C-alpha positions in Angstrom: -0.3 0.3 -0.1 1.6 3.6 -0.9 1.9 5.8 1.6 -0.2 9.0 1.6 1.0 12.6 1.5 -0.3 15.6 3.2 -0.7 18.7 0.8 -1.3 22.5 1.8 -2.6 24.7 -0.5 -2.6 28.3 0.9 -2.1 32.0 0.1 -4.2 35.0 -0.6 -4.4 34.2 -4.4 -7.4 32.6 -6.1 -7.1 28.7 -7.2 -6.6 26.5 -3.6 -9.8 25.0 -3.8 -9.8 24.7 -7.9 -6.4 23.2 -7.4 -7.9 20.5 -4.9 -10.9 19.9 -7.3 -8.5 19.2 -10.3 -6.6 16.6 -7.9 -9.8 15.2 -7.0 -10.7 14.4 -10.7 -7.4 13.4 -11.5 -7.9 10.8 -8.5 -11.2 9.9 -9.6 -9.9 9.5 -13.0 -7.7 6.9 -11.8 -10.2 4.8 -9.8 -9.5 6.2 -6.7 -12.2 7.0 -4.1 -12.0 10.9 -2.8 -14.1 12.8 0.0 -14.3 16.6 0.2 -15.4 18.5 3.6 -15.8 22.1 3.2 -15.4 23.9 6.2 -16.8 27.5 6.6 -18.7 27.0 3.5 -22.7 27.0 3.0 -23.2 28.9 -0.1 -24.4 27.0 -3.2 -20.9 26.3 -4.5 -21.0 24.8 -8.2 -18.6 22.2 -7.0 -21.4 20.5 -4.6 -23.2 19.3 -7.4 -20.8 17.3 -9.0 -21.6 14.2 -6.1 -24.5 13.4 -8.7 -22.1 13.0 -11.9 -18.8 11.7 -10.7 -18.1 8.0 -9.3 -16.3 7.5 -6.0 -16.8 11.1 -5.0 -18.6 12.6 -1.7 -18.8 16.3 -1.0 -20.2 18.1 1.9 -20.4 21.4 3.6 -19.8 21.3 7.2 -20.5 25.2 8.0 -22.9 27.7 7.0 -20.8 30.3 5.3 -17.6 32.3 5.2 -16.5 34.9 7.9 -15.9 37.9 5.4 -18.2 40.2 6.8 -18.7 39.0 10.5 -17.1 36.9 13.3 -18.4 33.1 13.7 -20.8 32.5 16.6 -21.5 29.5 18.6 -23.3 27.8 15.7 -20.5 28.2 13.3 -18.0 26.5 15.9 -20.2 23.5 16.6 -20.6 22.9 13.0 -17.1 23.1 12.4 -16.4 21.1 15.3 -19.0 18.2 14.3 -17.4 18.4 10.4 -13.9 18.1 12.2 -15.0 15.0 14.3 -16.8 13.4 10.8 -13.4 14.3 9.3 -11.3 12.5 12.0 -13.5 9.5 11.7 -13.0 9.4 8.0 -9.2 9.8 7.9 -8.8 6.8 10.5 -10.9 4.5 8.4 -9.3 4.9 5.5 -12.1 4.3 3.0 -11.0 7.2 0.6 -7.8 7.4 -1.2 -7.8 11.3 -1.3 -9.5 13.7 1.7 -9.7 17.3 1.1 -10.3 19.5 3.8 -11.4 22.5 2.1 -10.9 25.9 4.1 -9.7 24.1 6.9 -6.7 26.4 7.5 -9.7 29.4 8.0 -11.5 27.6 10.6 -8.0 27.2 12.5 -7.5 30.9 11.9 -10.7 31.7 13.5 -10.3 29.4 16.1 -13.1 27.0 15.4 -10.9 24.1 16.5 -7.3 23.9 17.3 -4.3 23.3 15.4 -3.3 20.5 17.5 -6.7 18.8 17.0 -6.2 18.8 13.3 -2.5 17.8 13.5 -3.6 14.7 15.8 -6.1 13.6 13.3 -3.5 13.6 10.5 -1.2 11.6 12.4 -4.1 8.8 13.3 -5.4 8.9 9.7 -4.7 5.4 7.5 -1.6 5.8 6.1 -2.3 5.7 2.6 -4.8 8.5 3.1 -3.5 11.4 0.8 -4.9 14.7 2.6 -5.0 18.4 1.0 -5.7 21.4 3.1 -6.9 24.3 1.5 -7.4 28.0 3.2 -5.4 31.1 3.6 -3.4 31.4 6.6 -2.0 28.1 7.0 -0.9 27.5 10.3 3.3 26.9 10.8 2.4 23.9 12.9 0.8 22.4 9.9 3.0 23.6 7.5 5.9 22.1 9.3 4.2 18.4 9.2 3.1 18.9 5.4 4.8 17.0 2.5 4.0 19.8 -0.1 2.8 23.3 0.6 2.0 25.6 -2.1 1.2 29.6 -1.8 -1.0 30.9 -4.1 -0.1 34.8 -4.6 -2.2 37.2 -5.7 -0.5 39.6 -8.5 -3.7 40.7 -10.5 -7.6 40.0 -9.8 -10.6 41.1 -11.7 -12.5 41.7 -8.3 -10.5 44.4 -7.9 -12.4 46.1 -10.9 -15.7 45.3 -9.2 -16.4 41.8 -10.9 -18.3 39.8 -8.6 -18.2 36.1 -8.1 -19.2 34.1 -10.9 -21.1 30.7 -11.3 -19.0 27.9 -12.2 -15.6 30.2 -12.2 -15.6 31.3 -8.5 -18.8 29.7 -7.2 
């Protein structure tokens, strides 16, 4: 059985979730089983519909919405903690070859759960499980245990000219 590695996609540029979804598509096309848990996301992102079309693929949202304009409240914290507990079990059981913890870095940044809890879950995962963690503000402790870290750097983005998120492109 192959060893699974830990990937981090972080930074202030666009493309972290998109890169993770690309890897998911590649894994599914190679006959692997993929699970995506989306933290702090509750909007109707287009990728959530993909579970209706792709084999060996599960995606679910483990939060209500993103904290761009407000601080997280008790409901946000409870949903995130429940989501992390679910992901811990998925990682330990090892039924999925690739587990993507989308926006997990944001969840730790907002202290919805601790970095230590995440590290424990990663250490206790089935050895073959490949893990991708996305989101801005990756904690140094998580970066240290990762095998691959990619930082997306924003150089130019059309939202600076007032372009809203577009379905199928940003959401």
